[in-house]
N, CA, C and O atoms as CSV, one atom per row, in Angstrom:
chain,resi,resn,atom,element,x,y,z
A,1,UNK,N,N,0.981,-1.234,-0.248
A,1,UNK,CA,C,0.101,-0.264,-0.483
A,1,UNK,C,C,0.656,1.468,0.132
A,1,UNK,O,O,1.369,1.658,1.117
A,2,UNK,N,N,-0.084,2.836,-1.040
A,2,UNK,CA,C,1.315,4.111,-0.567
A,2,UNK,C,C,0.159,4.477,0.894
A,2,UNK,O,O,-0.975,4.321,1.347
A,3,UNK,N,N,1.555,5.084,1.127
A,3,UNK,CA,C,-0.056,6.243,1.896
A,3,UNK,C,C,-0.668,7.252,0.880
A,3,UNK,O,O,-0.443,7.974,-0.092
A,4,UNK,N,N,-1.775,6.724,1.942
A,4,UNK,CA,C,-2.822,7.293,1.816
A,4,UNK,C,C,-3.771,6.484,0.933
A,4,UNK,O,O,-4.362,7.086,0.036
A,5,UNK,N,N,-3.946,5.332,1.083
A,5,UNK,CA,C,-5.240,3.642,0.091
A,5,UNK,C,C,-5.731,3.520,0.800
A,5,UNK,O,O,-5.435,3.547,1.995
A,6,UNK,N,N,-7.159,3.246,0.013
A,6,UNK,CA,C,-7.999,2.468,1.104
A,6,UNK,C,C,-7.791,1.411,0.987
A,6,UNK,O,O,-7.523,1.034,-0.154
A,7,UNK,N,N,-7.809,0.291,2.224
A,7,UNK,CA,C,-7.221,-1.239,2.999
A,7,UNK,C,C,-8.476,-1.594,2.500
A,7,UNK,O,O,-8.865,-0.989,1.501
A,8,UNK,N,N,-9.312,-2.602,3.081
A,8,UNK,CA,C,-10.328,-3.512,3.641
A,8,UNK,C,C,-9.466,-4.189,4.409
A,8,UNK,O,O,-8.536,-4.873,3.983
A,9,UNK,N,N,-9.866,-3.947,5.986
A,9,UNK,CA,C,-9.017,-5.234,7.428
A,9,UNK,C,C,-10.161,-5.238,7.782
A,9,UNK,O,O,-11.026,-4.368,7.885
A,10,UNK,N,N,-10.070,-7.306,8.144
A,10,UNK,CA,C,-10.933,-8.094,8.249
A,10,UNK,C,C,-10.168,-8.399,9.099
A,10,UNK,O,O,-8.967,-8.450,8.836
A,11,UNK,N,N,-10.927,-8.857,11.098
A,11,UNK,CA,C,-9.998,-9.562,11.967
A,11,UNK,C,C,-11.381,-10.006,12.001
A,11,UNK,O,O,-12.530,-9.810,11.606
A,12,UNK,N,N,-10.012,-11.257,13.233
A,12,UNK,CA,C,-10.559,-12.727,12.747
A,12,UNK,C,C,-12.449,-13.031,12.620
A,12,UNK,O,O,-13.064,-11.971,12.509
A,13,UNK,N,N,-13.443,-14.442,12.629
A,13,UNK,CA,C,-14.477,-14.794,12.134
A,13,UNK,C,C,-13.973,-16.116,11.264
A,13,UNK,O,O,-13.054,-16.932,11.335
A,14,UNK,N,N,-15.281,-15.813,10.272
A,14,UNK,CA,C,-15.591,-16.668,8.974
A,14,UNK,C,C,-15.012,-15.040,8.061
A,14,UNK,O,O,-15.331,-13.872,8.281
A,15,UNK,N,N,-14.320,-15.477,7.297
A,15,UNK,CA,C,-12.956,-14.909,6.193
A,15,UNK,C,C,-13.395,-16.297,5.161
A,15,UNK,O,O,-13.946,-17.345,5.497
A,16,UNK,N,N,-13.003,-15.925,4.035
A,16,UNK,CA,C,-12.384,-17.066,2.930
A,16,UNK,C,C,-11.699,-15.817,1.506
A,16,UNK,O,O,-11.764,-14.615,1.762
A,17,UNK,N,N,-11.391,-16.050,0.795
A,17,UNK,CA,C,-10.963,-15.698,-0.436
A,17,UNK,C,C,-11.779,-16.454,-1.712
A,17,UNK,O,O,-12.184,-17.614,-1.635
A,18,UNK,N,N,-11.916,-15.753,-2.675
A,18,UNK,CA,C,-12.450,-16.903,-3.561
A,18,UNK,C,C,-12.632,-16.437,-5.410
A,18,UNK,O,O,-13.154,-17.063,-6.333
A,19,UNK,N,N,-12.173,-15.531,-5.385
A,19,UNK,CA,C,-11.809,-14.747,-6.150
A,19,UNK,C,C,-12.777,-15.899,-7.563
A,19,UNK,O,O,-12.832,-17.107,-7.791
A,20,UNK,N,N,-13.353,-14.699,-8.159
A,20,UNK,CA,C,-13.963,-15.408,-9.317
A,20,UNK,C,C,-13.253,-15.011,-11.140
A,20,UNK,O,O,-13.395,-13.789,-11.168
A,21,UNK,N,N,-12.738,-15.343,-12.273
A,21,UNK,CA,C,-12.544,-15.814,-12.864
A,21,UNK,C,C,-13.317,-14.419,-14.137
A,21,UNK,O,O,-14.214,-14.741,-14.916
A,22,UNK,N,N,-12.922,-13.410,-14.104
A,22,UNK,CA,C,-12.864,-11.741,-14.904
A,22,UNK,C,C,-12.956,-10.542,-13.628
A,22,UNK,O,O,-13.047,-9.380,-14.024
A,23,UNK,N,N,-12.941,-10.729,-12.402
A,23,UNK,CA,C,-12.755,-10.404,-10.996
A,23,UNK,C,C,-11.646,-9.396,-11.122
A,23,UNK,O,O,-10.608,-9.858,-11.597
A,24,UNK,N,N,-11.631,-7.685,-10.691
A,24,UNK,CA,C,-10.450,-7.607,-10.761
A,24,UNK,C,C,-9.327,-7.764,-9.405
A,24,UNK,O,O,-9.823,-7.618,-8.288
A,25,UNK,N,N,-7.736,-8.077,-9.506
A,25,UNK,CA,C,-6.748,-8.572,-9.804
A,25,UNK,C,C,-7.177,-7.208,-8.546
A,25,UNK,O,O,-7.569,-6.042,-8.574
A,26,UNK,N,N,-6.695,-8.558,-7.228
A,26,UNK,CA,C,-6.513,-7.422,-5.506
A,26,UNK,C,C,-5.296,-8.064,-5.286
A,26,UNK,O,O,-4.929,-9.159,-5.712
A,27,UNK,N,N,-4.434,-6.892,-4.242
A,27,UNK,CA,C,-3.051,-7.672,-3.567
A,27,UNK,C,C,-3.981,-8.145,-2.384
A,27,UNK,O,O,-5.199,-7.985,-2.458
A,28,UNK,N,N,-3.333,-8.778,-1.203
A,28,UNK,CA,C,-3.210,-9.490,-0.275
A,28,UNK,C,C,-2.163,-8.873,0.446
A,28,UNK,O,O,-1.029,-8.792,-0.028
A,29,UNK,N,N,-2.489,-8.397,1.644
A,29,UNK,CA,C,-1.445,-8.240,3.016
A,29,UNK,C,C,-2.415,-9.194,4.107
A,29,UNK,O,O,-3.499,-9.087,4.679
A,30,UNK,N,N,-1.414,-10.076,4.012
A,30,UNK,CA,C,-2.064,-11.331,5.623
A,30,UNK,C,C,-1.123,-11.157,6.795
A,30,UNK,O,O,0.044,-10.797,6.945
A,31,UNK,N,N,-2.427,-11.690,7.797
A,31,UNK,CA,C,-0.741,-10.783,9.372
A,31,UNK,C,C,-1.422,-11.919,9.941
A,31,UNK,O,O,-2.652,-11.927,9.976
A,32,UNK,N,N,-0.391,-13.373,10.620
A,32,UNK,CA,C,-1.162,-14.216,11.764
A,32,UNK,C,C,0.489,-13.311,12.610
A,32,UNK,O,O,1.302,-12.402,12.442
A,33,UNK,N,N,0.152,-14.255,13.391
A,33,UNK,CA,C,0.990,-15.036,15.087
A,33,UNK,C,C,0.541,-15.903,15.447
A,33,UNK,O,O,-0.663,-16.032,15.667
A,34,UNK,N,N,1.311,-16.651,15.586
A,34,UNK,CA,C,1.297,-18.124,16.538
A,34,UNK,C,C,0.954,-19.373,15.414
A,34,UNK,O,O,1.585,-19.895,14.495
A,35,UNK,N,N,-0.905,-19.617,16.232
A,35,UNK,CA,C,-1.346,-21.065,15.305
A,35,UNK,C,C,-2.260,-19.671,14.204
A,35,UNK,O,O,-2.506,-19.891,13.018
A,36,UNK,N,N,-2.509,-18.784,14.659
A,36,UNK,CA,C,-2.989,-17.688,13.888
A,36,UNK,C,C,-2.766,-18.013,11.767
A,36,UNK,O,O,-3.271,-17.525,10.756
A,37,UNK,N,N,-2.126,-18.679,11.954
A,37,UNK,CA,C,-1.621,-19.017,10.320
A,37,UNK,C,C,-2.279,-19.941,9.767
A,37,UNK,O,O,-1.723,-19.957,8.669
A,38,UNK,N,N,-2.797,-20.461,9.738
A,38,UNK,CA,C,-3.420,-21.471,9.691
A,38,UNK,C,C,-4.578,-21.647,8.962
A,38,UNK,O,O,-4.762,-22.596,8.201
A,39,UNK,N,N,-5.680,-20.395,9.261
A,39,UNK,CA,C,-6.259,-20.168,8.090
A,39,UNK,C,C,-6.466,-19.145,7.137
A,39,UNK,O,O,-7.496,-18.899,6.509
A,40,UNK,N,N,-4.937,-18.355,7.086
A,40,UNK,CA,C,-4.265,-18.049,6.713
A,40,UNK,C,C,-2.960,-18.615,5.642
A,40,UNK,O,O,-2.290,-17.903,4.893
A,41,UNK,N,N,-2.883,-19.612,5.772
A,41,UNK,CA,C,-1.747,-20.313,4.762
A,41,UNK,C,C,-2.734,-21.507,3.639
A,41,UNK,O,O,-2.338,-22.054,2.610
A,42,UNK,N,N,-4.046,-21.607,4.290
A,42,UNK,CA,C,-4.789,-21.999,3.627
A,42,UNK,C,C,-5.388,-20.824,2.274
A,42,UNK,O,O,-5.745,-21.070,1.122
A,43,UNK,N,N,-5.338,-20.136,2.675
A,43,UNK,CA,C,-5.627,-18.752,1.295
A,43,UNK,C,C,-4.182,-18.561,0.840
A,43,UNK,O,O,-4.139,-18.535,-0.390
A,44,UNK,N,N,-3.479,-18.477,1.175
A,44,UNK,CA,C,-1.953,-18.373,0.332
A,44,UNK,C,C,-1.504,-20.087,-0.193
A,44,UNK,O,O,-0.422,-20.251,-0.756
A,45,UNK,N,N,-2.252,-21.037,0.008
A,45,UNK,CA,C,-2.478,-22.395,-0.976
A,45,UNK,C,C,-3.158,-22.289,-1.530
A,45,UNK,O,O,-2.476,-22.497,-2.534
A,46,UNK,N,N,-4.574,-22.029,-2.107
A,46,UNK,CA,C,-5.455,-20.717,-2.659
A,46,UNK,C,C,-4.736,-20.412,-3.541
A,46,UNK,O,O,-4.361,-21.232,-4.379
A,47,UNK,N,N,-4.281,-18.799,-3.547
A,47,UNK,CA,C,-3.589,-18.189,-4.532
A,47,UNK,C,C,-2.804,-19.485,-4.695
A,47,UNK,O,O,-3.478,-20.162,-5.471
A,48,UNK,N,N,-1.857,-20.076,-4.396
A,48,UNK,CA,C,-0.854,-20.379,-5.096
A,48,UNK,C,C,-1.027,-21.593,-6.084
A,48,UNK,O,O,-0.203,-22.118,-6.834
A,49,UNK,N,N,-2.119,-21.827,-5.893
A,49,UNK,CA,C,-3.278,-22.730,-6.915
A,49,UNK,C,C,-3.190,-22.017,-8.438
A,49,UNK,O,O,-2.785,-22.020,-9.600
A,50,UNK,N,N,-4.066,-21.310,-7.174
A,50,UNK,CA,C,-4.567,-20.625,-8.759
A,50,UNK,C,C,-3.482,-19.793,-10.298
A,50,UNK,O,O,-3.579,-19.871,-11.523
A,51,UNK,N,N,-2.264,-18.847,-9.079
A,51,UNK,CA,C,-1.128,-18.919,-10.152
A,51,UNK,C,C,-0.601,-20.274,-10.583
A,51,UNK,O,O,-0.549,-20.341,-11.811
A,52,UNK,N,N,-0.288,-21.124,-10.109
A,52,UNK,CA,C,-0.319,-22.173,-10.728
A,52,UNK,C,C,-0.896,-23.237,-12.353
A,52,UNK,O,O,-0.412,-24.112,-13.071
A,53,UNK,N,N,-1.829,-22.664,-12.280
A,53,UNK,CA,C,-2.943,-23.149,-12.884
A,53,UNK,C,C,-3.342,-22.406,-14.058
A,53,UNK,O,O,-3.731,-22.828,-15.147
A,54,UNK,N,N,-3.094,-20.645,-13.438
A,54,UNK,CA,C,-2.925,-19.820,-14.897
A,54,UNK,C,C,-2.232,-19.814,-15.715
A,54,UNK,O,O,-2.584,-19.611,-16.877
A,55,UNK,N,N,-0.315,-20.169,-15.132
A,55,UNK,CA,C,0.160,-20.424,-15.686
A,55,UNK,C,C,0.368,-21.435,-16.633
A,55,UNK,O,O,0.898,-21.230,-17.726
A,56,UNK,N,N,-0.164,-22.862,-16.115
A,56,UNK,CA,C,-0.334,-23.677,-16.698
A,56,UNK,C,C,-1.499,-24.051,-18.262
A,56,UNK,O,O,-1.312,-24.674,-19.308
A,57,UNK,N,N,-2.529,-23.388,-17.757
A,57,UNK,CA,C,-3.329,-23.285,-19.167
A,57,UNK,C,C,-4.175,-22.051,-18.916
A,57,UNK,O,O,-4.946,-21.737,-19.823
A,58,UNK,N,N,-4.150,-21.421,-17.993
A,58,UNK,CA,C,-5.297,-20.656,-17.842
A,58,UNK,C,C,-6.943,-20.555,-17.597
A,58,UNK,O,O,-7.963,-21.189,-17.864
A,59,UNK,N,N,-6.603,-19.561,-17.038
A,59,UNK,CA,C,-8.672,-19.675,-16.359
A,59,UNK,C,C,-9.329,-18.449,-16.049
A,59,UNK,O,O,-10.190,-18.360,-15.173
A,60,UNK,N,N,-8.933,-17.505,-16.755
A,60,UNK,CA,C,-9.796,-16.196,-16.045
A,60,UNK,C,C,-8.877,-15.618,-15.868
A,60,UNK,O,O,-8.194,-15.026,-16.704
A,61,UNK,N,N,-8.647,-15.749,-14.185
A,61,UNK,CA,C,-7.956,-14.973,-12.778
A,61,UNK,C,C,-6.982,-14.078,-13.143
A,61,UNK,O,O,-6.002,-14.199,-13.879
A,62,UNK,N,N,-7.372,-13.249,-12.568
A,62,UNK,CA,C,-6.149,-12.400,-12.436
A,62,UNK,C,C,-5.897,-11.567,-12.150
A,62,UNK,O,O,-6.300,-10.458,-12.503
A,63,UNK,N,N,-4.963,-11.937,-11.238
A,63,UNK,CA,C,-4.077,-12.215,-9.608
A,63,UNK,C,C,-3.371,-11.192,-9.639
A,63,UNK,O,O,-2.608,-10.840,-10.539
A,64,UNK,N,N,-3.683,-10.491,-8.299
A,64,UNK,CA,C,-2.433,-9.416,-7.410
A,64,UNK,C,C,-1.086,-11.055,-6.829
A,64,UNK,O,O,-0.745,-12.232,-6.949
A,65,UNK,N,N,-0.873,-9.535,-6.112
A,65,UNK,CA,C,0.648,-10.535,-5.621
A,65,UNK,C,C,0.146,-10.256,-3.750
A,65,UNK,O,O,-0.533,-9.368,-3.234
A,66,UNK,N,N,0.913,-11.569,-3.109
A,66,UNK,CA,C,0.114,-11.447,-1.563
A,66,UNK,C,C,1.198,-11.327,-0.755
A,66,UNK,O,O,2.260,-11.819,-1.136
A,67,UNK,N,N,1.144,-10.863,0.110
A,67,UNK,CA,C,2.441,-10.525,1.319
A,67,UNK,C,C,2.064,-11.018,2.516
A,67,UNK,O,O,0.994,-10.904,3.113
A,68,UNK,N,N,2.658,-11.353,2.685
A,68,UNK,CA,C,2.315,-12.109,3.953
A,68,UNK,C,C,3.035,-12.077,5.261
A,68,UNK,O,O,3.932,-12.895,5.468
A,69,UNK,N,N,2.624,-10.978,6.371
A,69,UNK,CA,C,3.530,-11.356,7.844
A,69,UNK,C,C,3.391,-12.131,8.599
A,69,UNK,O,O,2.198,-12.247,8.878
A,70,UNK,N,N,4.141,-12.913,9.234
A,70,UNK,CA,C,3.365,-13.831,9.972
A,70,UNK,C,C,5.556,-13.806,11.339
A,70,UNK,O,O,6.781,-13.926,11.310
A,71,UNK,N,N,4.304,-13.546,12.194
A,71,UNK,CA,C,4.770,-13.858,13.739
A,71,UNK,C,C,5.073,-15.410,14.927
A,71,UNK,O,O,4.554,-16.526,14.899
A,72,UNK,N,N,5.789,-15.003,15.568
A,72,UNK,CA,C,6.242,-16.369,16.708
A,72,UNK,C,C,7.522,-16.005,17.507
A,72,UNK,O,O,8.530,-15.447,17.074
A,73,UNK,N,N,7.217,-16.525,19.014
A,73,UNK,CA,C,8.532,-16.328,19.377
A,73,UNK,C,C,9.923,-16.679,18.893
A,73,UNK,O,O,11.046,-16.279,19.199
A,74,UNK,N,N,9.555,-17.380,18.213
A,74,UNK,CA,C,10.766,-18.038,16.995
A,74,UNK,C,C,10.846,-18.657,16.816
A,74,UNK,O,O,10.323,-19.606,17.401
A,75,UNK,N,N,11.991,-18.784,15.277
A,75,UNK,CA,C,11.689,-19.710,14.000
A,75,UNK,C,C,11.433,-21.482,14.740
A,75,UNK,O,O,11.429,-22.474,14.011
A,76,UNK,N,N,11.311,-21.531,15.707
A,76,UNK,CA,C,10.662,-22.482,15.365
A,76,UNK,C,C,9.298,-23.044,15.027
A,76,UNK,O,O,8.966,-23.976,14.295
A,77,UNK,N,N,8.393,-21.939,16.007
A,77,UNK,CA,C,7.456,-22.008,16.246
A,77,UNK,C,C,6.691,-21.598,14.875
A,77,UNK,O,O,5.480,-21.650,14.660
A,78,UNK,N,N,7.860,-21.124,13.897
A,78,UNK,CA,C,6.794,-20.471,13.450
A,78,UNK,C,C,6.234,-22.118,11.757
A,78,UNK,O,O,6.936,-22.300,10.763
A,79,UNK,N,N,5.542,-22.528,11.917
A,79,UNK,CA,C,4.742,-22.598,11.234
A,79,UNK,C,C,4.441,-22.569,9.384
A,79,UNK,O,O,3.989,-21.740,8.594
A,80,UNK,N,N,5.019,-24.069,9.290
A,80,UNK,CA,C,4.856,-24.234,7.793
A,80,UNK,C,C,5.448,-23.408,7.198
A,80,UNK,O,O,5.132,-23.223,6.023
A,81,UNK,N,N,6.827,-22.388,7.971
A,81,UNK,CA,C,7.625,-22.073,7.845
A,81,UNK,C,C,8.539,-22.602,5.818
A,81,UNK,O,O,8.805,-21.788,4.934
A,82,UNK,N,N,8.804,-24.458,5.754
A,82,UNK,CA,C,8.866,-24.205,5.113
A,82,UNK,C,C,8.780,-24.617,3.815
A,82,UNK,O,O,9.628,-24.890,2.966
A,83,UNK,N,N,7.010,-24.604,3.835
A,83,UNK,CA,C,6.438,-24.503,2.654
A,83,UNK,C,C,5.648,-23.084,2.367
A,83,UNK,O,O,4.478,-23.140,1.986
A,84,UNK,N,N,6.256,-21.897,2.541
A,84,UNK,CA,C,6.330,-20.567,2.086
A,84,UNK,C,C,7.718,-19.778,2.034
A,84,UNK,O,O,7.951,-18.631,1.653
A,85,UNK,N,N,8.285,-20.440,2.374
A,85,UNK,CA,C,9.194,-20.631,1.534
A,85,UNK,C,C,9.849,-21.429,0.275
A,85,UNK,O,O,11.049,-21.269,0.052
A,86,UNK,N,N,9.324,-22.007,-0.279
A,86,UNK,CA,C,8.733,-22.815,-1.943
A,86,UNK,C,C,7.866,-22.705,-2.114
A,86,UNK,O,O,7.426,-23.637,-2.788
A,87,UNK,N,N,6.603,-21.398,-1.680
A,87,UNK,CA,C,5.307,-21.871,-2.296
A,87,UNK,C,C,6.677,-19.670,-2.590
A,87,UNK,O,O,6.107,-18.924,-3.386
A,88,UNK,N,N,7.877,-19.136,-2.076
A,88,UNK,CA,C,7.758,-18.023,-2.466
A,88,UNK,C,C,9.081,-18.126,-3.741
A,88,UNK,O,O,9.218,-17.259,-4.603
A,89,UNK,N,N,9.730,-19.032,-3.656
A,89,UNK,CA,C,10.669,-19.461,-4.593
A,89,UNK,C,C,9.771,-20.240,-6.123
A,89,UNK,O,O,10.263,-20.179,-7.250
A,90,UNK,N,N,8.481,-20.896,-5.833
A,90,UNK,CA,C,7.841,-20.873,-6.668
A,90,UNK,C,C,7.240,-19.615,-7.421
A,90,UNK,O,O,7.502,-19.579,-8.623
A,91,UNK,N,N,6.587,-18.727,-6.985
A,91,UNK,CA,C,6.590,-17.755,-7.645
A,91,UNK,C,C,7.117,-16.192,-6.885
A,91,UNK,O,O,6.475,-15.487,-6.106
A,92,UNK,N,N,8.422,-15.994,-7.402
A,92,UNK,CA,C,9.193,-15.049,-6.777
A,92,UNK,C,C,8.212,-13.740,-7.921
A,92,UNK,O,O,7.799,-13.760,-9.081
A,93,UNK,N,N,8.186,-12.495,-6.511
A,93,UNK,CA,C,7.316,-11.007,-6.671
A,93,UNK,C,C,5.838,-11.211,-6.837
A,93,UNK,O,O,5.017,-10.324,-7.073
A,94,UNK,N,N,5.539,-12.850,-6.638
A,94,UNK,CA,C,4.366,-13.031,-6.399
A,94,UNK,C,C,3.493,-12.988,-5.647
A,94,UNK,O,O,2.453,-12.337,-5.748
A,95,UNK,N,N,4.080,-14.207,-4.177
A,95,UNK,CA,C,4.007,-14.476,-2.960
A,95,UNK,C,C,5.579,-14.110,-2.388
A,95,UNK,O,O,6.604,-14.533,-2.922
A,96,UNK,N,N,5.528,-13.093,-0.996
A,96,UNK,CA,C,6.440,-13.178,-0.898
A,96,UNK,C,C,6.019,-13.026,0.752
A,96,UNK,O,O,4.881,-12.814,1.171
A,97,UNK,N,N,7.473,-13.223,1.711
A,97,UNK,CA,C,7.107,-13.167,3.778
A,97,UNK,C,C,8.053,-12.348,4.257
A,97,UNK,O,O,9.189,-12.199,3.806
A,98,UNK,N,N,7.396,-11.640,5.492
A,98,UNK,CA,C,8.735,-11.110,6.138
A,98,UNK,C,C,8.074,-12.273,7.308
A,98,UNK,O,O,6.844,-12.295,7.288
A,99,UNK,N,N,8.749,-13.257,8.339
A,99,UNK,CA,C,8.776,-13.615,9.343
A,99,UNK,C,C,9.374,-12.683,10.540
A,99,UNK,O,O,10.397,-12.002,10.475
A,100,UNK,N,N,8.279,-12.850,11.914
A,100,UNK,CA,C,8.979,-11.840,13.048
A,100,UNK,C,C,9.075,-12.573,13.786
A,100,UNK,O,O,8.072,-13.267,13.950
A,101,UNK,N,N,10.318,-12.877,14.683
A,101,UNK,CA,C,10.517,-13.543,15.958
A,101,UNK,C,C,10.425,-12.677,17.149
A,101,UNK,O,O,10.480,-11.454,17.026
A,102,UNK,N,N,10.300,-13.198,18.192
A,102,UNK,CA,C,10.396,-11.697,19.276
A,102,UNK,C,C,10.867,-12.135,20.576
A,102,UNK,O,O,11.082,-11.330,21.482
A,103,UNK,N,N,11.091,-13.801,20.736
A,103,UNK,CA,C,12.821,-14.285,21.834
A,103,UNK,C,C,13.031,-14.997,20.633
A,103,UNK,O,O,12.217,-15.867,20.324
A,104,UNK,N,N,13.813,-14.803,20.051
A,104,UNK,CA,C,14.917,-15.331,18.739
A,104,UNK,C,C,16.270,-15.970,19.892
A,104,UNK,O,O,16.991,-14.978,20.004
A,105,UNK,N,N,16.734,-16.795,20.515
A,105,UNK,CA,C,17.827,-17.283,21.071
A,105,UNK,C,C,19.295,-17.584,20.524
A,105,UNK,O,O,20.333,-17.005,20.842
A,106,UNK,N,N,19.123,-18.656,19.602
A,106,UNK,CA,C,19.336,-20.167,18.662
A,106,UNK,C,C,19.939,-18.721,17.397
A,106,UNK,O,O,19.189,-17.776,17.155
A,107,UNK,N,N,21.485,-18.849,16.691
A,107,UNK,CA,C,20.975,-18.567,15.899
A,107,UNK,C,C,20.022,-18.765,13.924
A,107,UNK,O,O,19.825,-19.809,13.301
A,108,UNK,N,N,19.846,-18.044,13.721
A,108,UNK,CA,C,18.452,-18.552,12.678
A,108,UNK,C,C,19.223,-19.095,11.247
A,108,UNK,O,O,20.259,-18.714,10.701
A,109,UNK,N,N,18.512,-19.863,10.994
A,109,UNK,CA,C,19.097,-20.793,9.963
A,109,UNK,C,C,19.104,-19.528,8.171
A,109,UNK,O,O,18.460,-18.653,7.591
A,110,UNK,N,N,20.447,-20.434,8.087
A,110,UNK,CA,C,20.637,-19.485,6.634
A,110,UNK,C,C,19.257,-18.890,6.118
A,110,UNK,O,O,18.746,-17.770,6.128
A,111,UNK,N,N,18.704,-20.752,5.443
A,111,UNK,CA,C,17.327,-19.397,4.676
A,111,UNK,C,C,16.575,-19.426,4.576
A,111,UNK,O,O,15.756,-19.748,3.715
A,112,UNK,N,N,16.641,-18.869,6.017
A,112,UNK,CA,C,15.155,-18.615,6.783
A,112,UNK,C,C,15.521,-16.857,7.444
A,112,UNK,O,O,14.771,-16.078,8.033
A,113,UNK,N,N,17.437,-16.671,6.903
A,113,UNK,CA,C,17.795,-15.649,7.322
A,113,UNK,C,C,16.905,-14.052,6.625
A,113,UNK,O,O,16.671,-13.125,7.400
A,114,UNK,N,N,16.524,-13.968,5.194
A,114,UNK,CA,C,16.596,-13.076,4.530
A,114,UNK,C,C,15.113,-12.131,4.736
A,114,UNK,O,O,14.508,-11.075,4.550
A,115,UNK,N,N,15.134,-13.643,5.337
A,115,UNK,CA,C,13.081,-13.378,5.148
A,115,UNK,C,C,12.353,-12.856,6.851
A,115,UNK,O,O,11.284,-12.471,7.327
A,116,UNK,N,N,13.399,-13.085,7.164
A,116,UNK,CA,C,13.300,-12.805,8.502
A,116,UNK,C,C,14.315,-11.198,9.954
A,116,UNK,O,O,15.495,-10.946,10.196
A,117,UNK,N,N,12.301,-10.304,10.723
A,117,UNK,CA,C,13.415,-10.111,11.353
A,117,UNK,C,C,13.110,-9.978,12.751
A,117,UNK,O,O,12.346,-10.934,12.881
A,118,UNK,N,N,13.210,-9.286,14.220
A,118,UNK,CA,C,13.574,-9.162,14.937
A,118,UNK,C,C,14.307,-8.631,16.312
A,118,UNK,O,O,14.989,-7.625,16.506
A,119,UNK,N,N,13.923,-9.645,17.147
A,119,UNK,CA,C,14.964,-9.461,18.420
A,119,UNK,C,C,16.176,-9.828,18.650
A,119,UNK,O,O,16.715,-9.542,19.720
């Protein structure tokens, strides 16, 4: 988002992402903490499936980008981190993630280092 952009925000509850062919593309910002990643990871997988299908055959979906912000105490508590890194590698520039850790005491593995911020 740029300064003064209009955004829609949804916290908790019953939500989903189901774009239809012909819909205008939207850019998603997903924000998760701890196990709250579960429903957002499902959305991320759905977007990846649509991107993969779109690149393979074309399905009429116009997809924007997805930026995931995911926070946990330490990198061992970041669920699905290897899957998320894999999606970022499969769809560079389309799916990105910033991990944030608040109580990391050990060295962060090299694979995660470029994507992790925190104390």
